[in-house]
C-alpha positions in Angstrom: -0.1 0.0 -0.1 1.6 3.5 -1.2 1.2 6.4 0.9 -1.1 8.1 -0.9 -3.7 5.2 -0.5 -2.9 4.9 3.2 -3.8 8.7 3.5 -7.0 8.2 1.9 -8.0 4.9 3.8 -7.4 7.1 7.0 -9.7 9.7 5.5 -12.4 7.1 5.0 -11.9 5.7 8.1 -12.2 8.8 10.0 -15.4 9.7 8.0 -17.0 6.8 9.3 -15.9 7.0 12.6 -17.3 10.6 12.7 -20.5 9.3 11.3 -20.7 6.7 14.0 -20.3 9.0 16.9 -23.0 11.3 15.6 -25.6 8.8 16.5 -24.0 8.8 20.2 -23.7 12.4 20.5 -27.3 13.0 19.3 -28.6 10.6 21.9 -26.6 12.6 24.5 -27.9 15.8 23.7 -31.5 14.5 23.4 -31.5 13.0 27.0 -29.9 16.0 28.5 -32.4 18.7 27.6 -32.3 19.4 24.1 -35.5 19.1 22.2 -35.5 16.9 19.2 -36.6 19.2 16.2 -35.0 22.0 17.9 -31.8 20.3 17.9 -32.0 19.5 14.1 -33.0 22.6 13.1 -30.5 24.6 15.0 -27.7 22.0 13.9 -28.6 22.3 10.1 -28.5 25.8 10.1 -24.8 26.1 11.6 -23.8 23.2 9.1 -25.5 25.0 6.0 -23.9 28.4 6.9 -20.6 26.7 7.0 -20.9 25.0 3.9 -22.3 28.0 2.1 -19.1 30.0 3.3 -16.8 27.1 2.3 -18.4 26.5 -1.1 -18.5 30.1 -2.1 -14.8 30.3 -1.5 -14.1 27.2 -3.8 -16.9 27.7 -6.5 -18.0 31.4 -6.4 -21.4 29.9 -7.5 -24.7 27.9 -6.2 -26.4 28.0 -9.4 -28.7 24.9 -10.5 -29.7 24.3 -13.9 -33.9 24.8 -14.2 -34.1 21.1 -15.6 -32.8 20.0 -12.3 -34.4 22.0 -9.9 -37.0 19.6 -9.3 -34.6 16.8 -8.5 -33.0 19.1 -6.1 -36.4 19.9 -4.6 -37.0 16.2 -4.2 -33.3 15.9 -2.5 -34.4 18.7 0.0 -37.8 17.0 1.0 -35.9 13.9 1.6 -33.2 15.2 3.5 -36.3 17.2 5.5 -37.9 13.9 6.1 -34.6 12.0 6.9 -33.6 14.5 9.6 -37.1 14.6 11.1 -37.0 10.6 11.3 -33.5 10.5 12.5 -34.1 12.9 15.8 -37.4 11.3 16.4 -35.8 7.5 16.4 -32.7 8.7 18.4 -35.0 10.3 20.8 -37.4 7.4 21.2 -34.6 4.2 21.5 -31.3 3.6 21.9 -28.5 5.0 19.9 -27.2 1.2 19.6 -30.4 0.4 18.2 -30.5 3.1 15.6 -26.9 2.4 14.8 -27.9 -1.5 13.9 -30.9 -0.5 12.0 -29.1 2.1 9.8 -27.1 -0.8 8.5 -30.0 -1.5 6.2 -29.4 1.7 4.4 -27.5 -0.3 1.3 -30.4 -2.3 0.9 -32.9 0.4 0.6 -30.4 2.1 -1.9 -30.9 -1.1 -4.3 -34.5 -1.4 -3.8 -35.0 2.4 -4.8 -32.4 2.1 -7.6 -34.6 -0.5 -9.1 -37.7 1.4 -8.9 -36.4 4.2 -10.5 -34.7 2.0 -13.1 -30.9 2.8 -12.4 -30.1 -1.0 -11.7 -31.2 -4.4 -12.0 -30.4 -6.2 -8.6 -29.4 -10.0 -8.5 -30.8 -12.7 -6.6 -28.3 -12.3 -4.4 -29.4 -8.8 -3.8 -32.8 -10.2 -2.7 -31.6 -12.6 -0.6 -29.6 -10.2 1.4 -32.4 -7.8 1.7 -34.6 -10.5 3.0 -32.0 -11.3 6.0 -31.5 -7.5 6.6 -34.8 -7.1 7.2 -35.1 -10.2 9.0 -32.9 -8.6 11.5 -34.9 -5.3 11.7 -38.0 -7.5 12.6 -36.0 -9.2 15.5 -34.8 -5.9 16.7 -38.1 -4.0 16.5 -40.2 -7.3 17.7 -38.1 -7.8 20.7 -38.8 -4.5 22.0 -42.8 -5.1 21.5 -45.2 -2.2 20.9 -43.7 0.2 22.9 -42.0 3.9 22.9 -38.6 2.1 22.0 -40.5 -0.5 19.3 -41.9 3.0 17.6 -38.4 4.3 17.5 -37.0 1.2 16.0 -39.6 1.6 13.1 -38.8 5.4 12.9 -35.0 4.6 12.4 -36.0 1.8 9.5 -37.7 5.1 8.1 -34.5 7.1 8.4 -32.3 4.6 6.5 -35.1 4.6 3.7 -35.2 8.1 3.4 -31.4 8.4 3.3 -31.1 5.7 0.6 -33.9 7.7 -1.6 -31.7 10.8 -0.9 -28.6 9.1 -2.1 -30.2 7.8 -5.3 -32.1 11.0 -5.8 -28.5 13.0 -6.1 -27.0 10.5 -8.3 -28.0 12.3 -11.4 -27.0 15.7 -10.0 -23.3 14.8 -9.1 -22.8 14.2 -13.0 -23.4 17.8 -13.6 -22.3 19.5 -10.3 -19.9 19.1 -7.5 -20.8 17.8 -4.4 -20.1 20.7 -2.4 -22.6 22.7 -4.5 -25.3 20.0 -4.5 -25.0 19.8 -0.5 -25.0 23.3 0.3 -28.3 24.1 -1.8 -29.9 20.7 -0.5 -29.0 21.5 3.1 -30.5 25.4 2.8 -33.6 24.0 1.1 -34.0 21.1 3.7 -33.5 23.5 6.4 -36.6 25.6 5.5 -39.4 23.1 6.4 -37.3 21.8 9.0 -37.5 25.1 10.9 -40.9 25.6 10.4 -41.9 22.2 11.9 -39.4 23.3 14.8 -40.8 26.4 15.7 -42.8 25.2 18.9 -39.9 23.4 20.2 -37.3 26.4 19.6 -39.8 28.5 21.6 -39.7 26.4 24.6 -35.9 25.4 24.2 -34.2 26.8 27.0 -30.1 26.7 27.0 -29.1 28.2 30.3 -28.6 24.6 31.9 -26.2 23.4 29.4 -22.7 22.5 30.6 -19.3 22.8 28.7 -20.0 19.1 27.5 -23.2 19.8 25.8 -21.8 22.6 23.8 -19.3 20.5 22.7 -21.2 17.8 21.7 -23.6 20.3 19.7 -20.3 21.8 18.2 -19.1 18.1 17.3 -22.5 17.4 15.7 -22.2 20.3 13.2 -18.8 20.5 12.3 -18.1 16.8 12.6 -20.7 14.4 10.7 -22.3 17.4 8.6 -19.3 19.5 7.6 -16.1 17.7 7.7 -17.1 14.2 6.4 -18.6 15.6 3.2 -15.2 17.1 2.5 -13.3 14.2 3.6 -15.6 11.7 2.0 -15.9 13.3 -1.8 -12.2 14.0 -1.6 -11.4 10.1 -0.8 -14.1 9.3 -3.4 -12.3 11.3 -6.2 -9.0 9.6 -5.3 -10.0 6.0 -5.1 -13.3 5.7 -6.3 -16.5 5.0 -4.6 -16.3 1.2 -4.6 -13.5 1.3 -2.1 -15.1 4.0 0.0 -18.4 1.9 0.3 -16.4 -0.8 1.9 -15.7 1.7 4.7 -19.1 2.8 4.9 -20.2 -0.7 5.8 -18.3 -0.5 9.2 -20.7 2.5 10.3 -23.2 0.3 12.3 -20.6 -1.6 13.9 -18.7 1.5 15.1 -22.1 3.2 15.9 -23.2 0.6 18.2 -19.4 0.2 20.0 -19.7 4.1 20.6 -23.1 3.8 22.2 -22.1 0.7 24.6 -18.9 2.3 25.6 -20.1 6.1 26.0 -23.9 5.9 26.8 -23.3 2.4 28.9 -26.2 0.9 26.8 -27.1 -2.6 26.6 -28.3 -5.0 23.7 -30.8 -7.7 24.5 -30.7 -10.8 22.9 -33.3 -10.1 20.3 -31.2 -7.0 19.1 -27.8 -8.9 18.9 -29.7 -11.5 17.0 -31.0 -8.7 14.6 -27.9 -6.9 14.2 -26.0 -10.3 13.4 -28.8 -10.6 10.4 -28.2 -7.1 9.1 -24.4 -7.7 9.6 -25.0 -11.1 7.2 -27.2 -8.8 5.0 -24.3 -6.2 4.2 -21.8 -9.0 3.6 -24.3 -10.7 1.1 -25.2 -7.3 -0.6 -21.7 -6.5 -0.9 -21.3 -9.8 -3.0 -23.5 -8.1 -5.8 -21.3 -6.0 -7.5 -23.7 -2.7 -8.4 -22.5 0.7 -9.4 -22.1 2.3 -6.3 -24.0 5.7 -5.7 -22.7 9.0 -4.1 -24.1 9.7 -1.0 -23.6 12.2 1.8 -24.0 11.9 5.7 -27.0 12.6 8.4 
């Protein structure tokens, strides 16, 4: 392995670690006084501001062609739905469970790619999908019909909306840089997010926040939203999306690891079995060689 490759691998690994830690950081913030929609709105406003400043220096333009605006609008809607589902799921259930369920994202990408006619999955993919969804069923069913069970189902919606977003922006990446698309979509997705967040923003109080809360909030903005986009797409440009996607599959493992170590969470036997099934599904999904789609992070 040459030096150039090793540096890119470190960038990819760092990106995955930042993504994975975000679930734990979000769970900590939401269980220590920050309301879910208020958190999502504040976080995306700060990230949008950073992205617009950075992109303005690099590209000098945010223009998107008229024919692409509907697709940009769809991507923004999906980001809005994804973030609403993400913060709600982490609020209702454990960070480790959300991390496990997000492992189904590649399966949803394959399903949506089939629906829009981008790809035609082989039988191996459908077997991988069945195994992954069996794992989700074990995780959700193990909690029963409860607050955690609802959170598990909303976590599935989080994975599905992120996959739909990944497929939606793929055509845009052929004409525009990832930075421009990310900046525009973040801004448009923030608009409905802040509107639905107004009641929580109005009642949110920050006076009791300690230093760790502010550090976690700053991390949630700069790490998994701003810095990872730069690292991820720089790495893809150098080694291609196939190698990058191999690292992305490590995210569920690290998400659970961070939650267990930093939040002292525990997995029941159903969640362990479900997580194992999702992991098998990821391995089987990787055996089906499809054209990888460009993705960004929560």
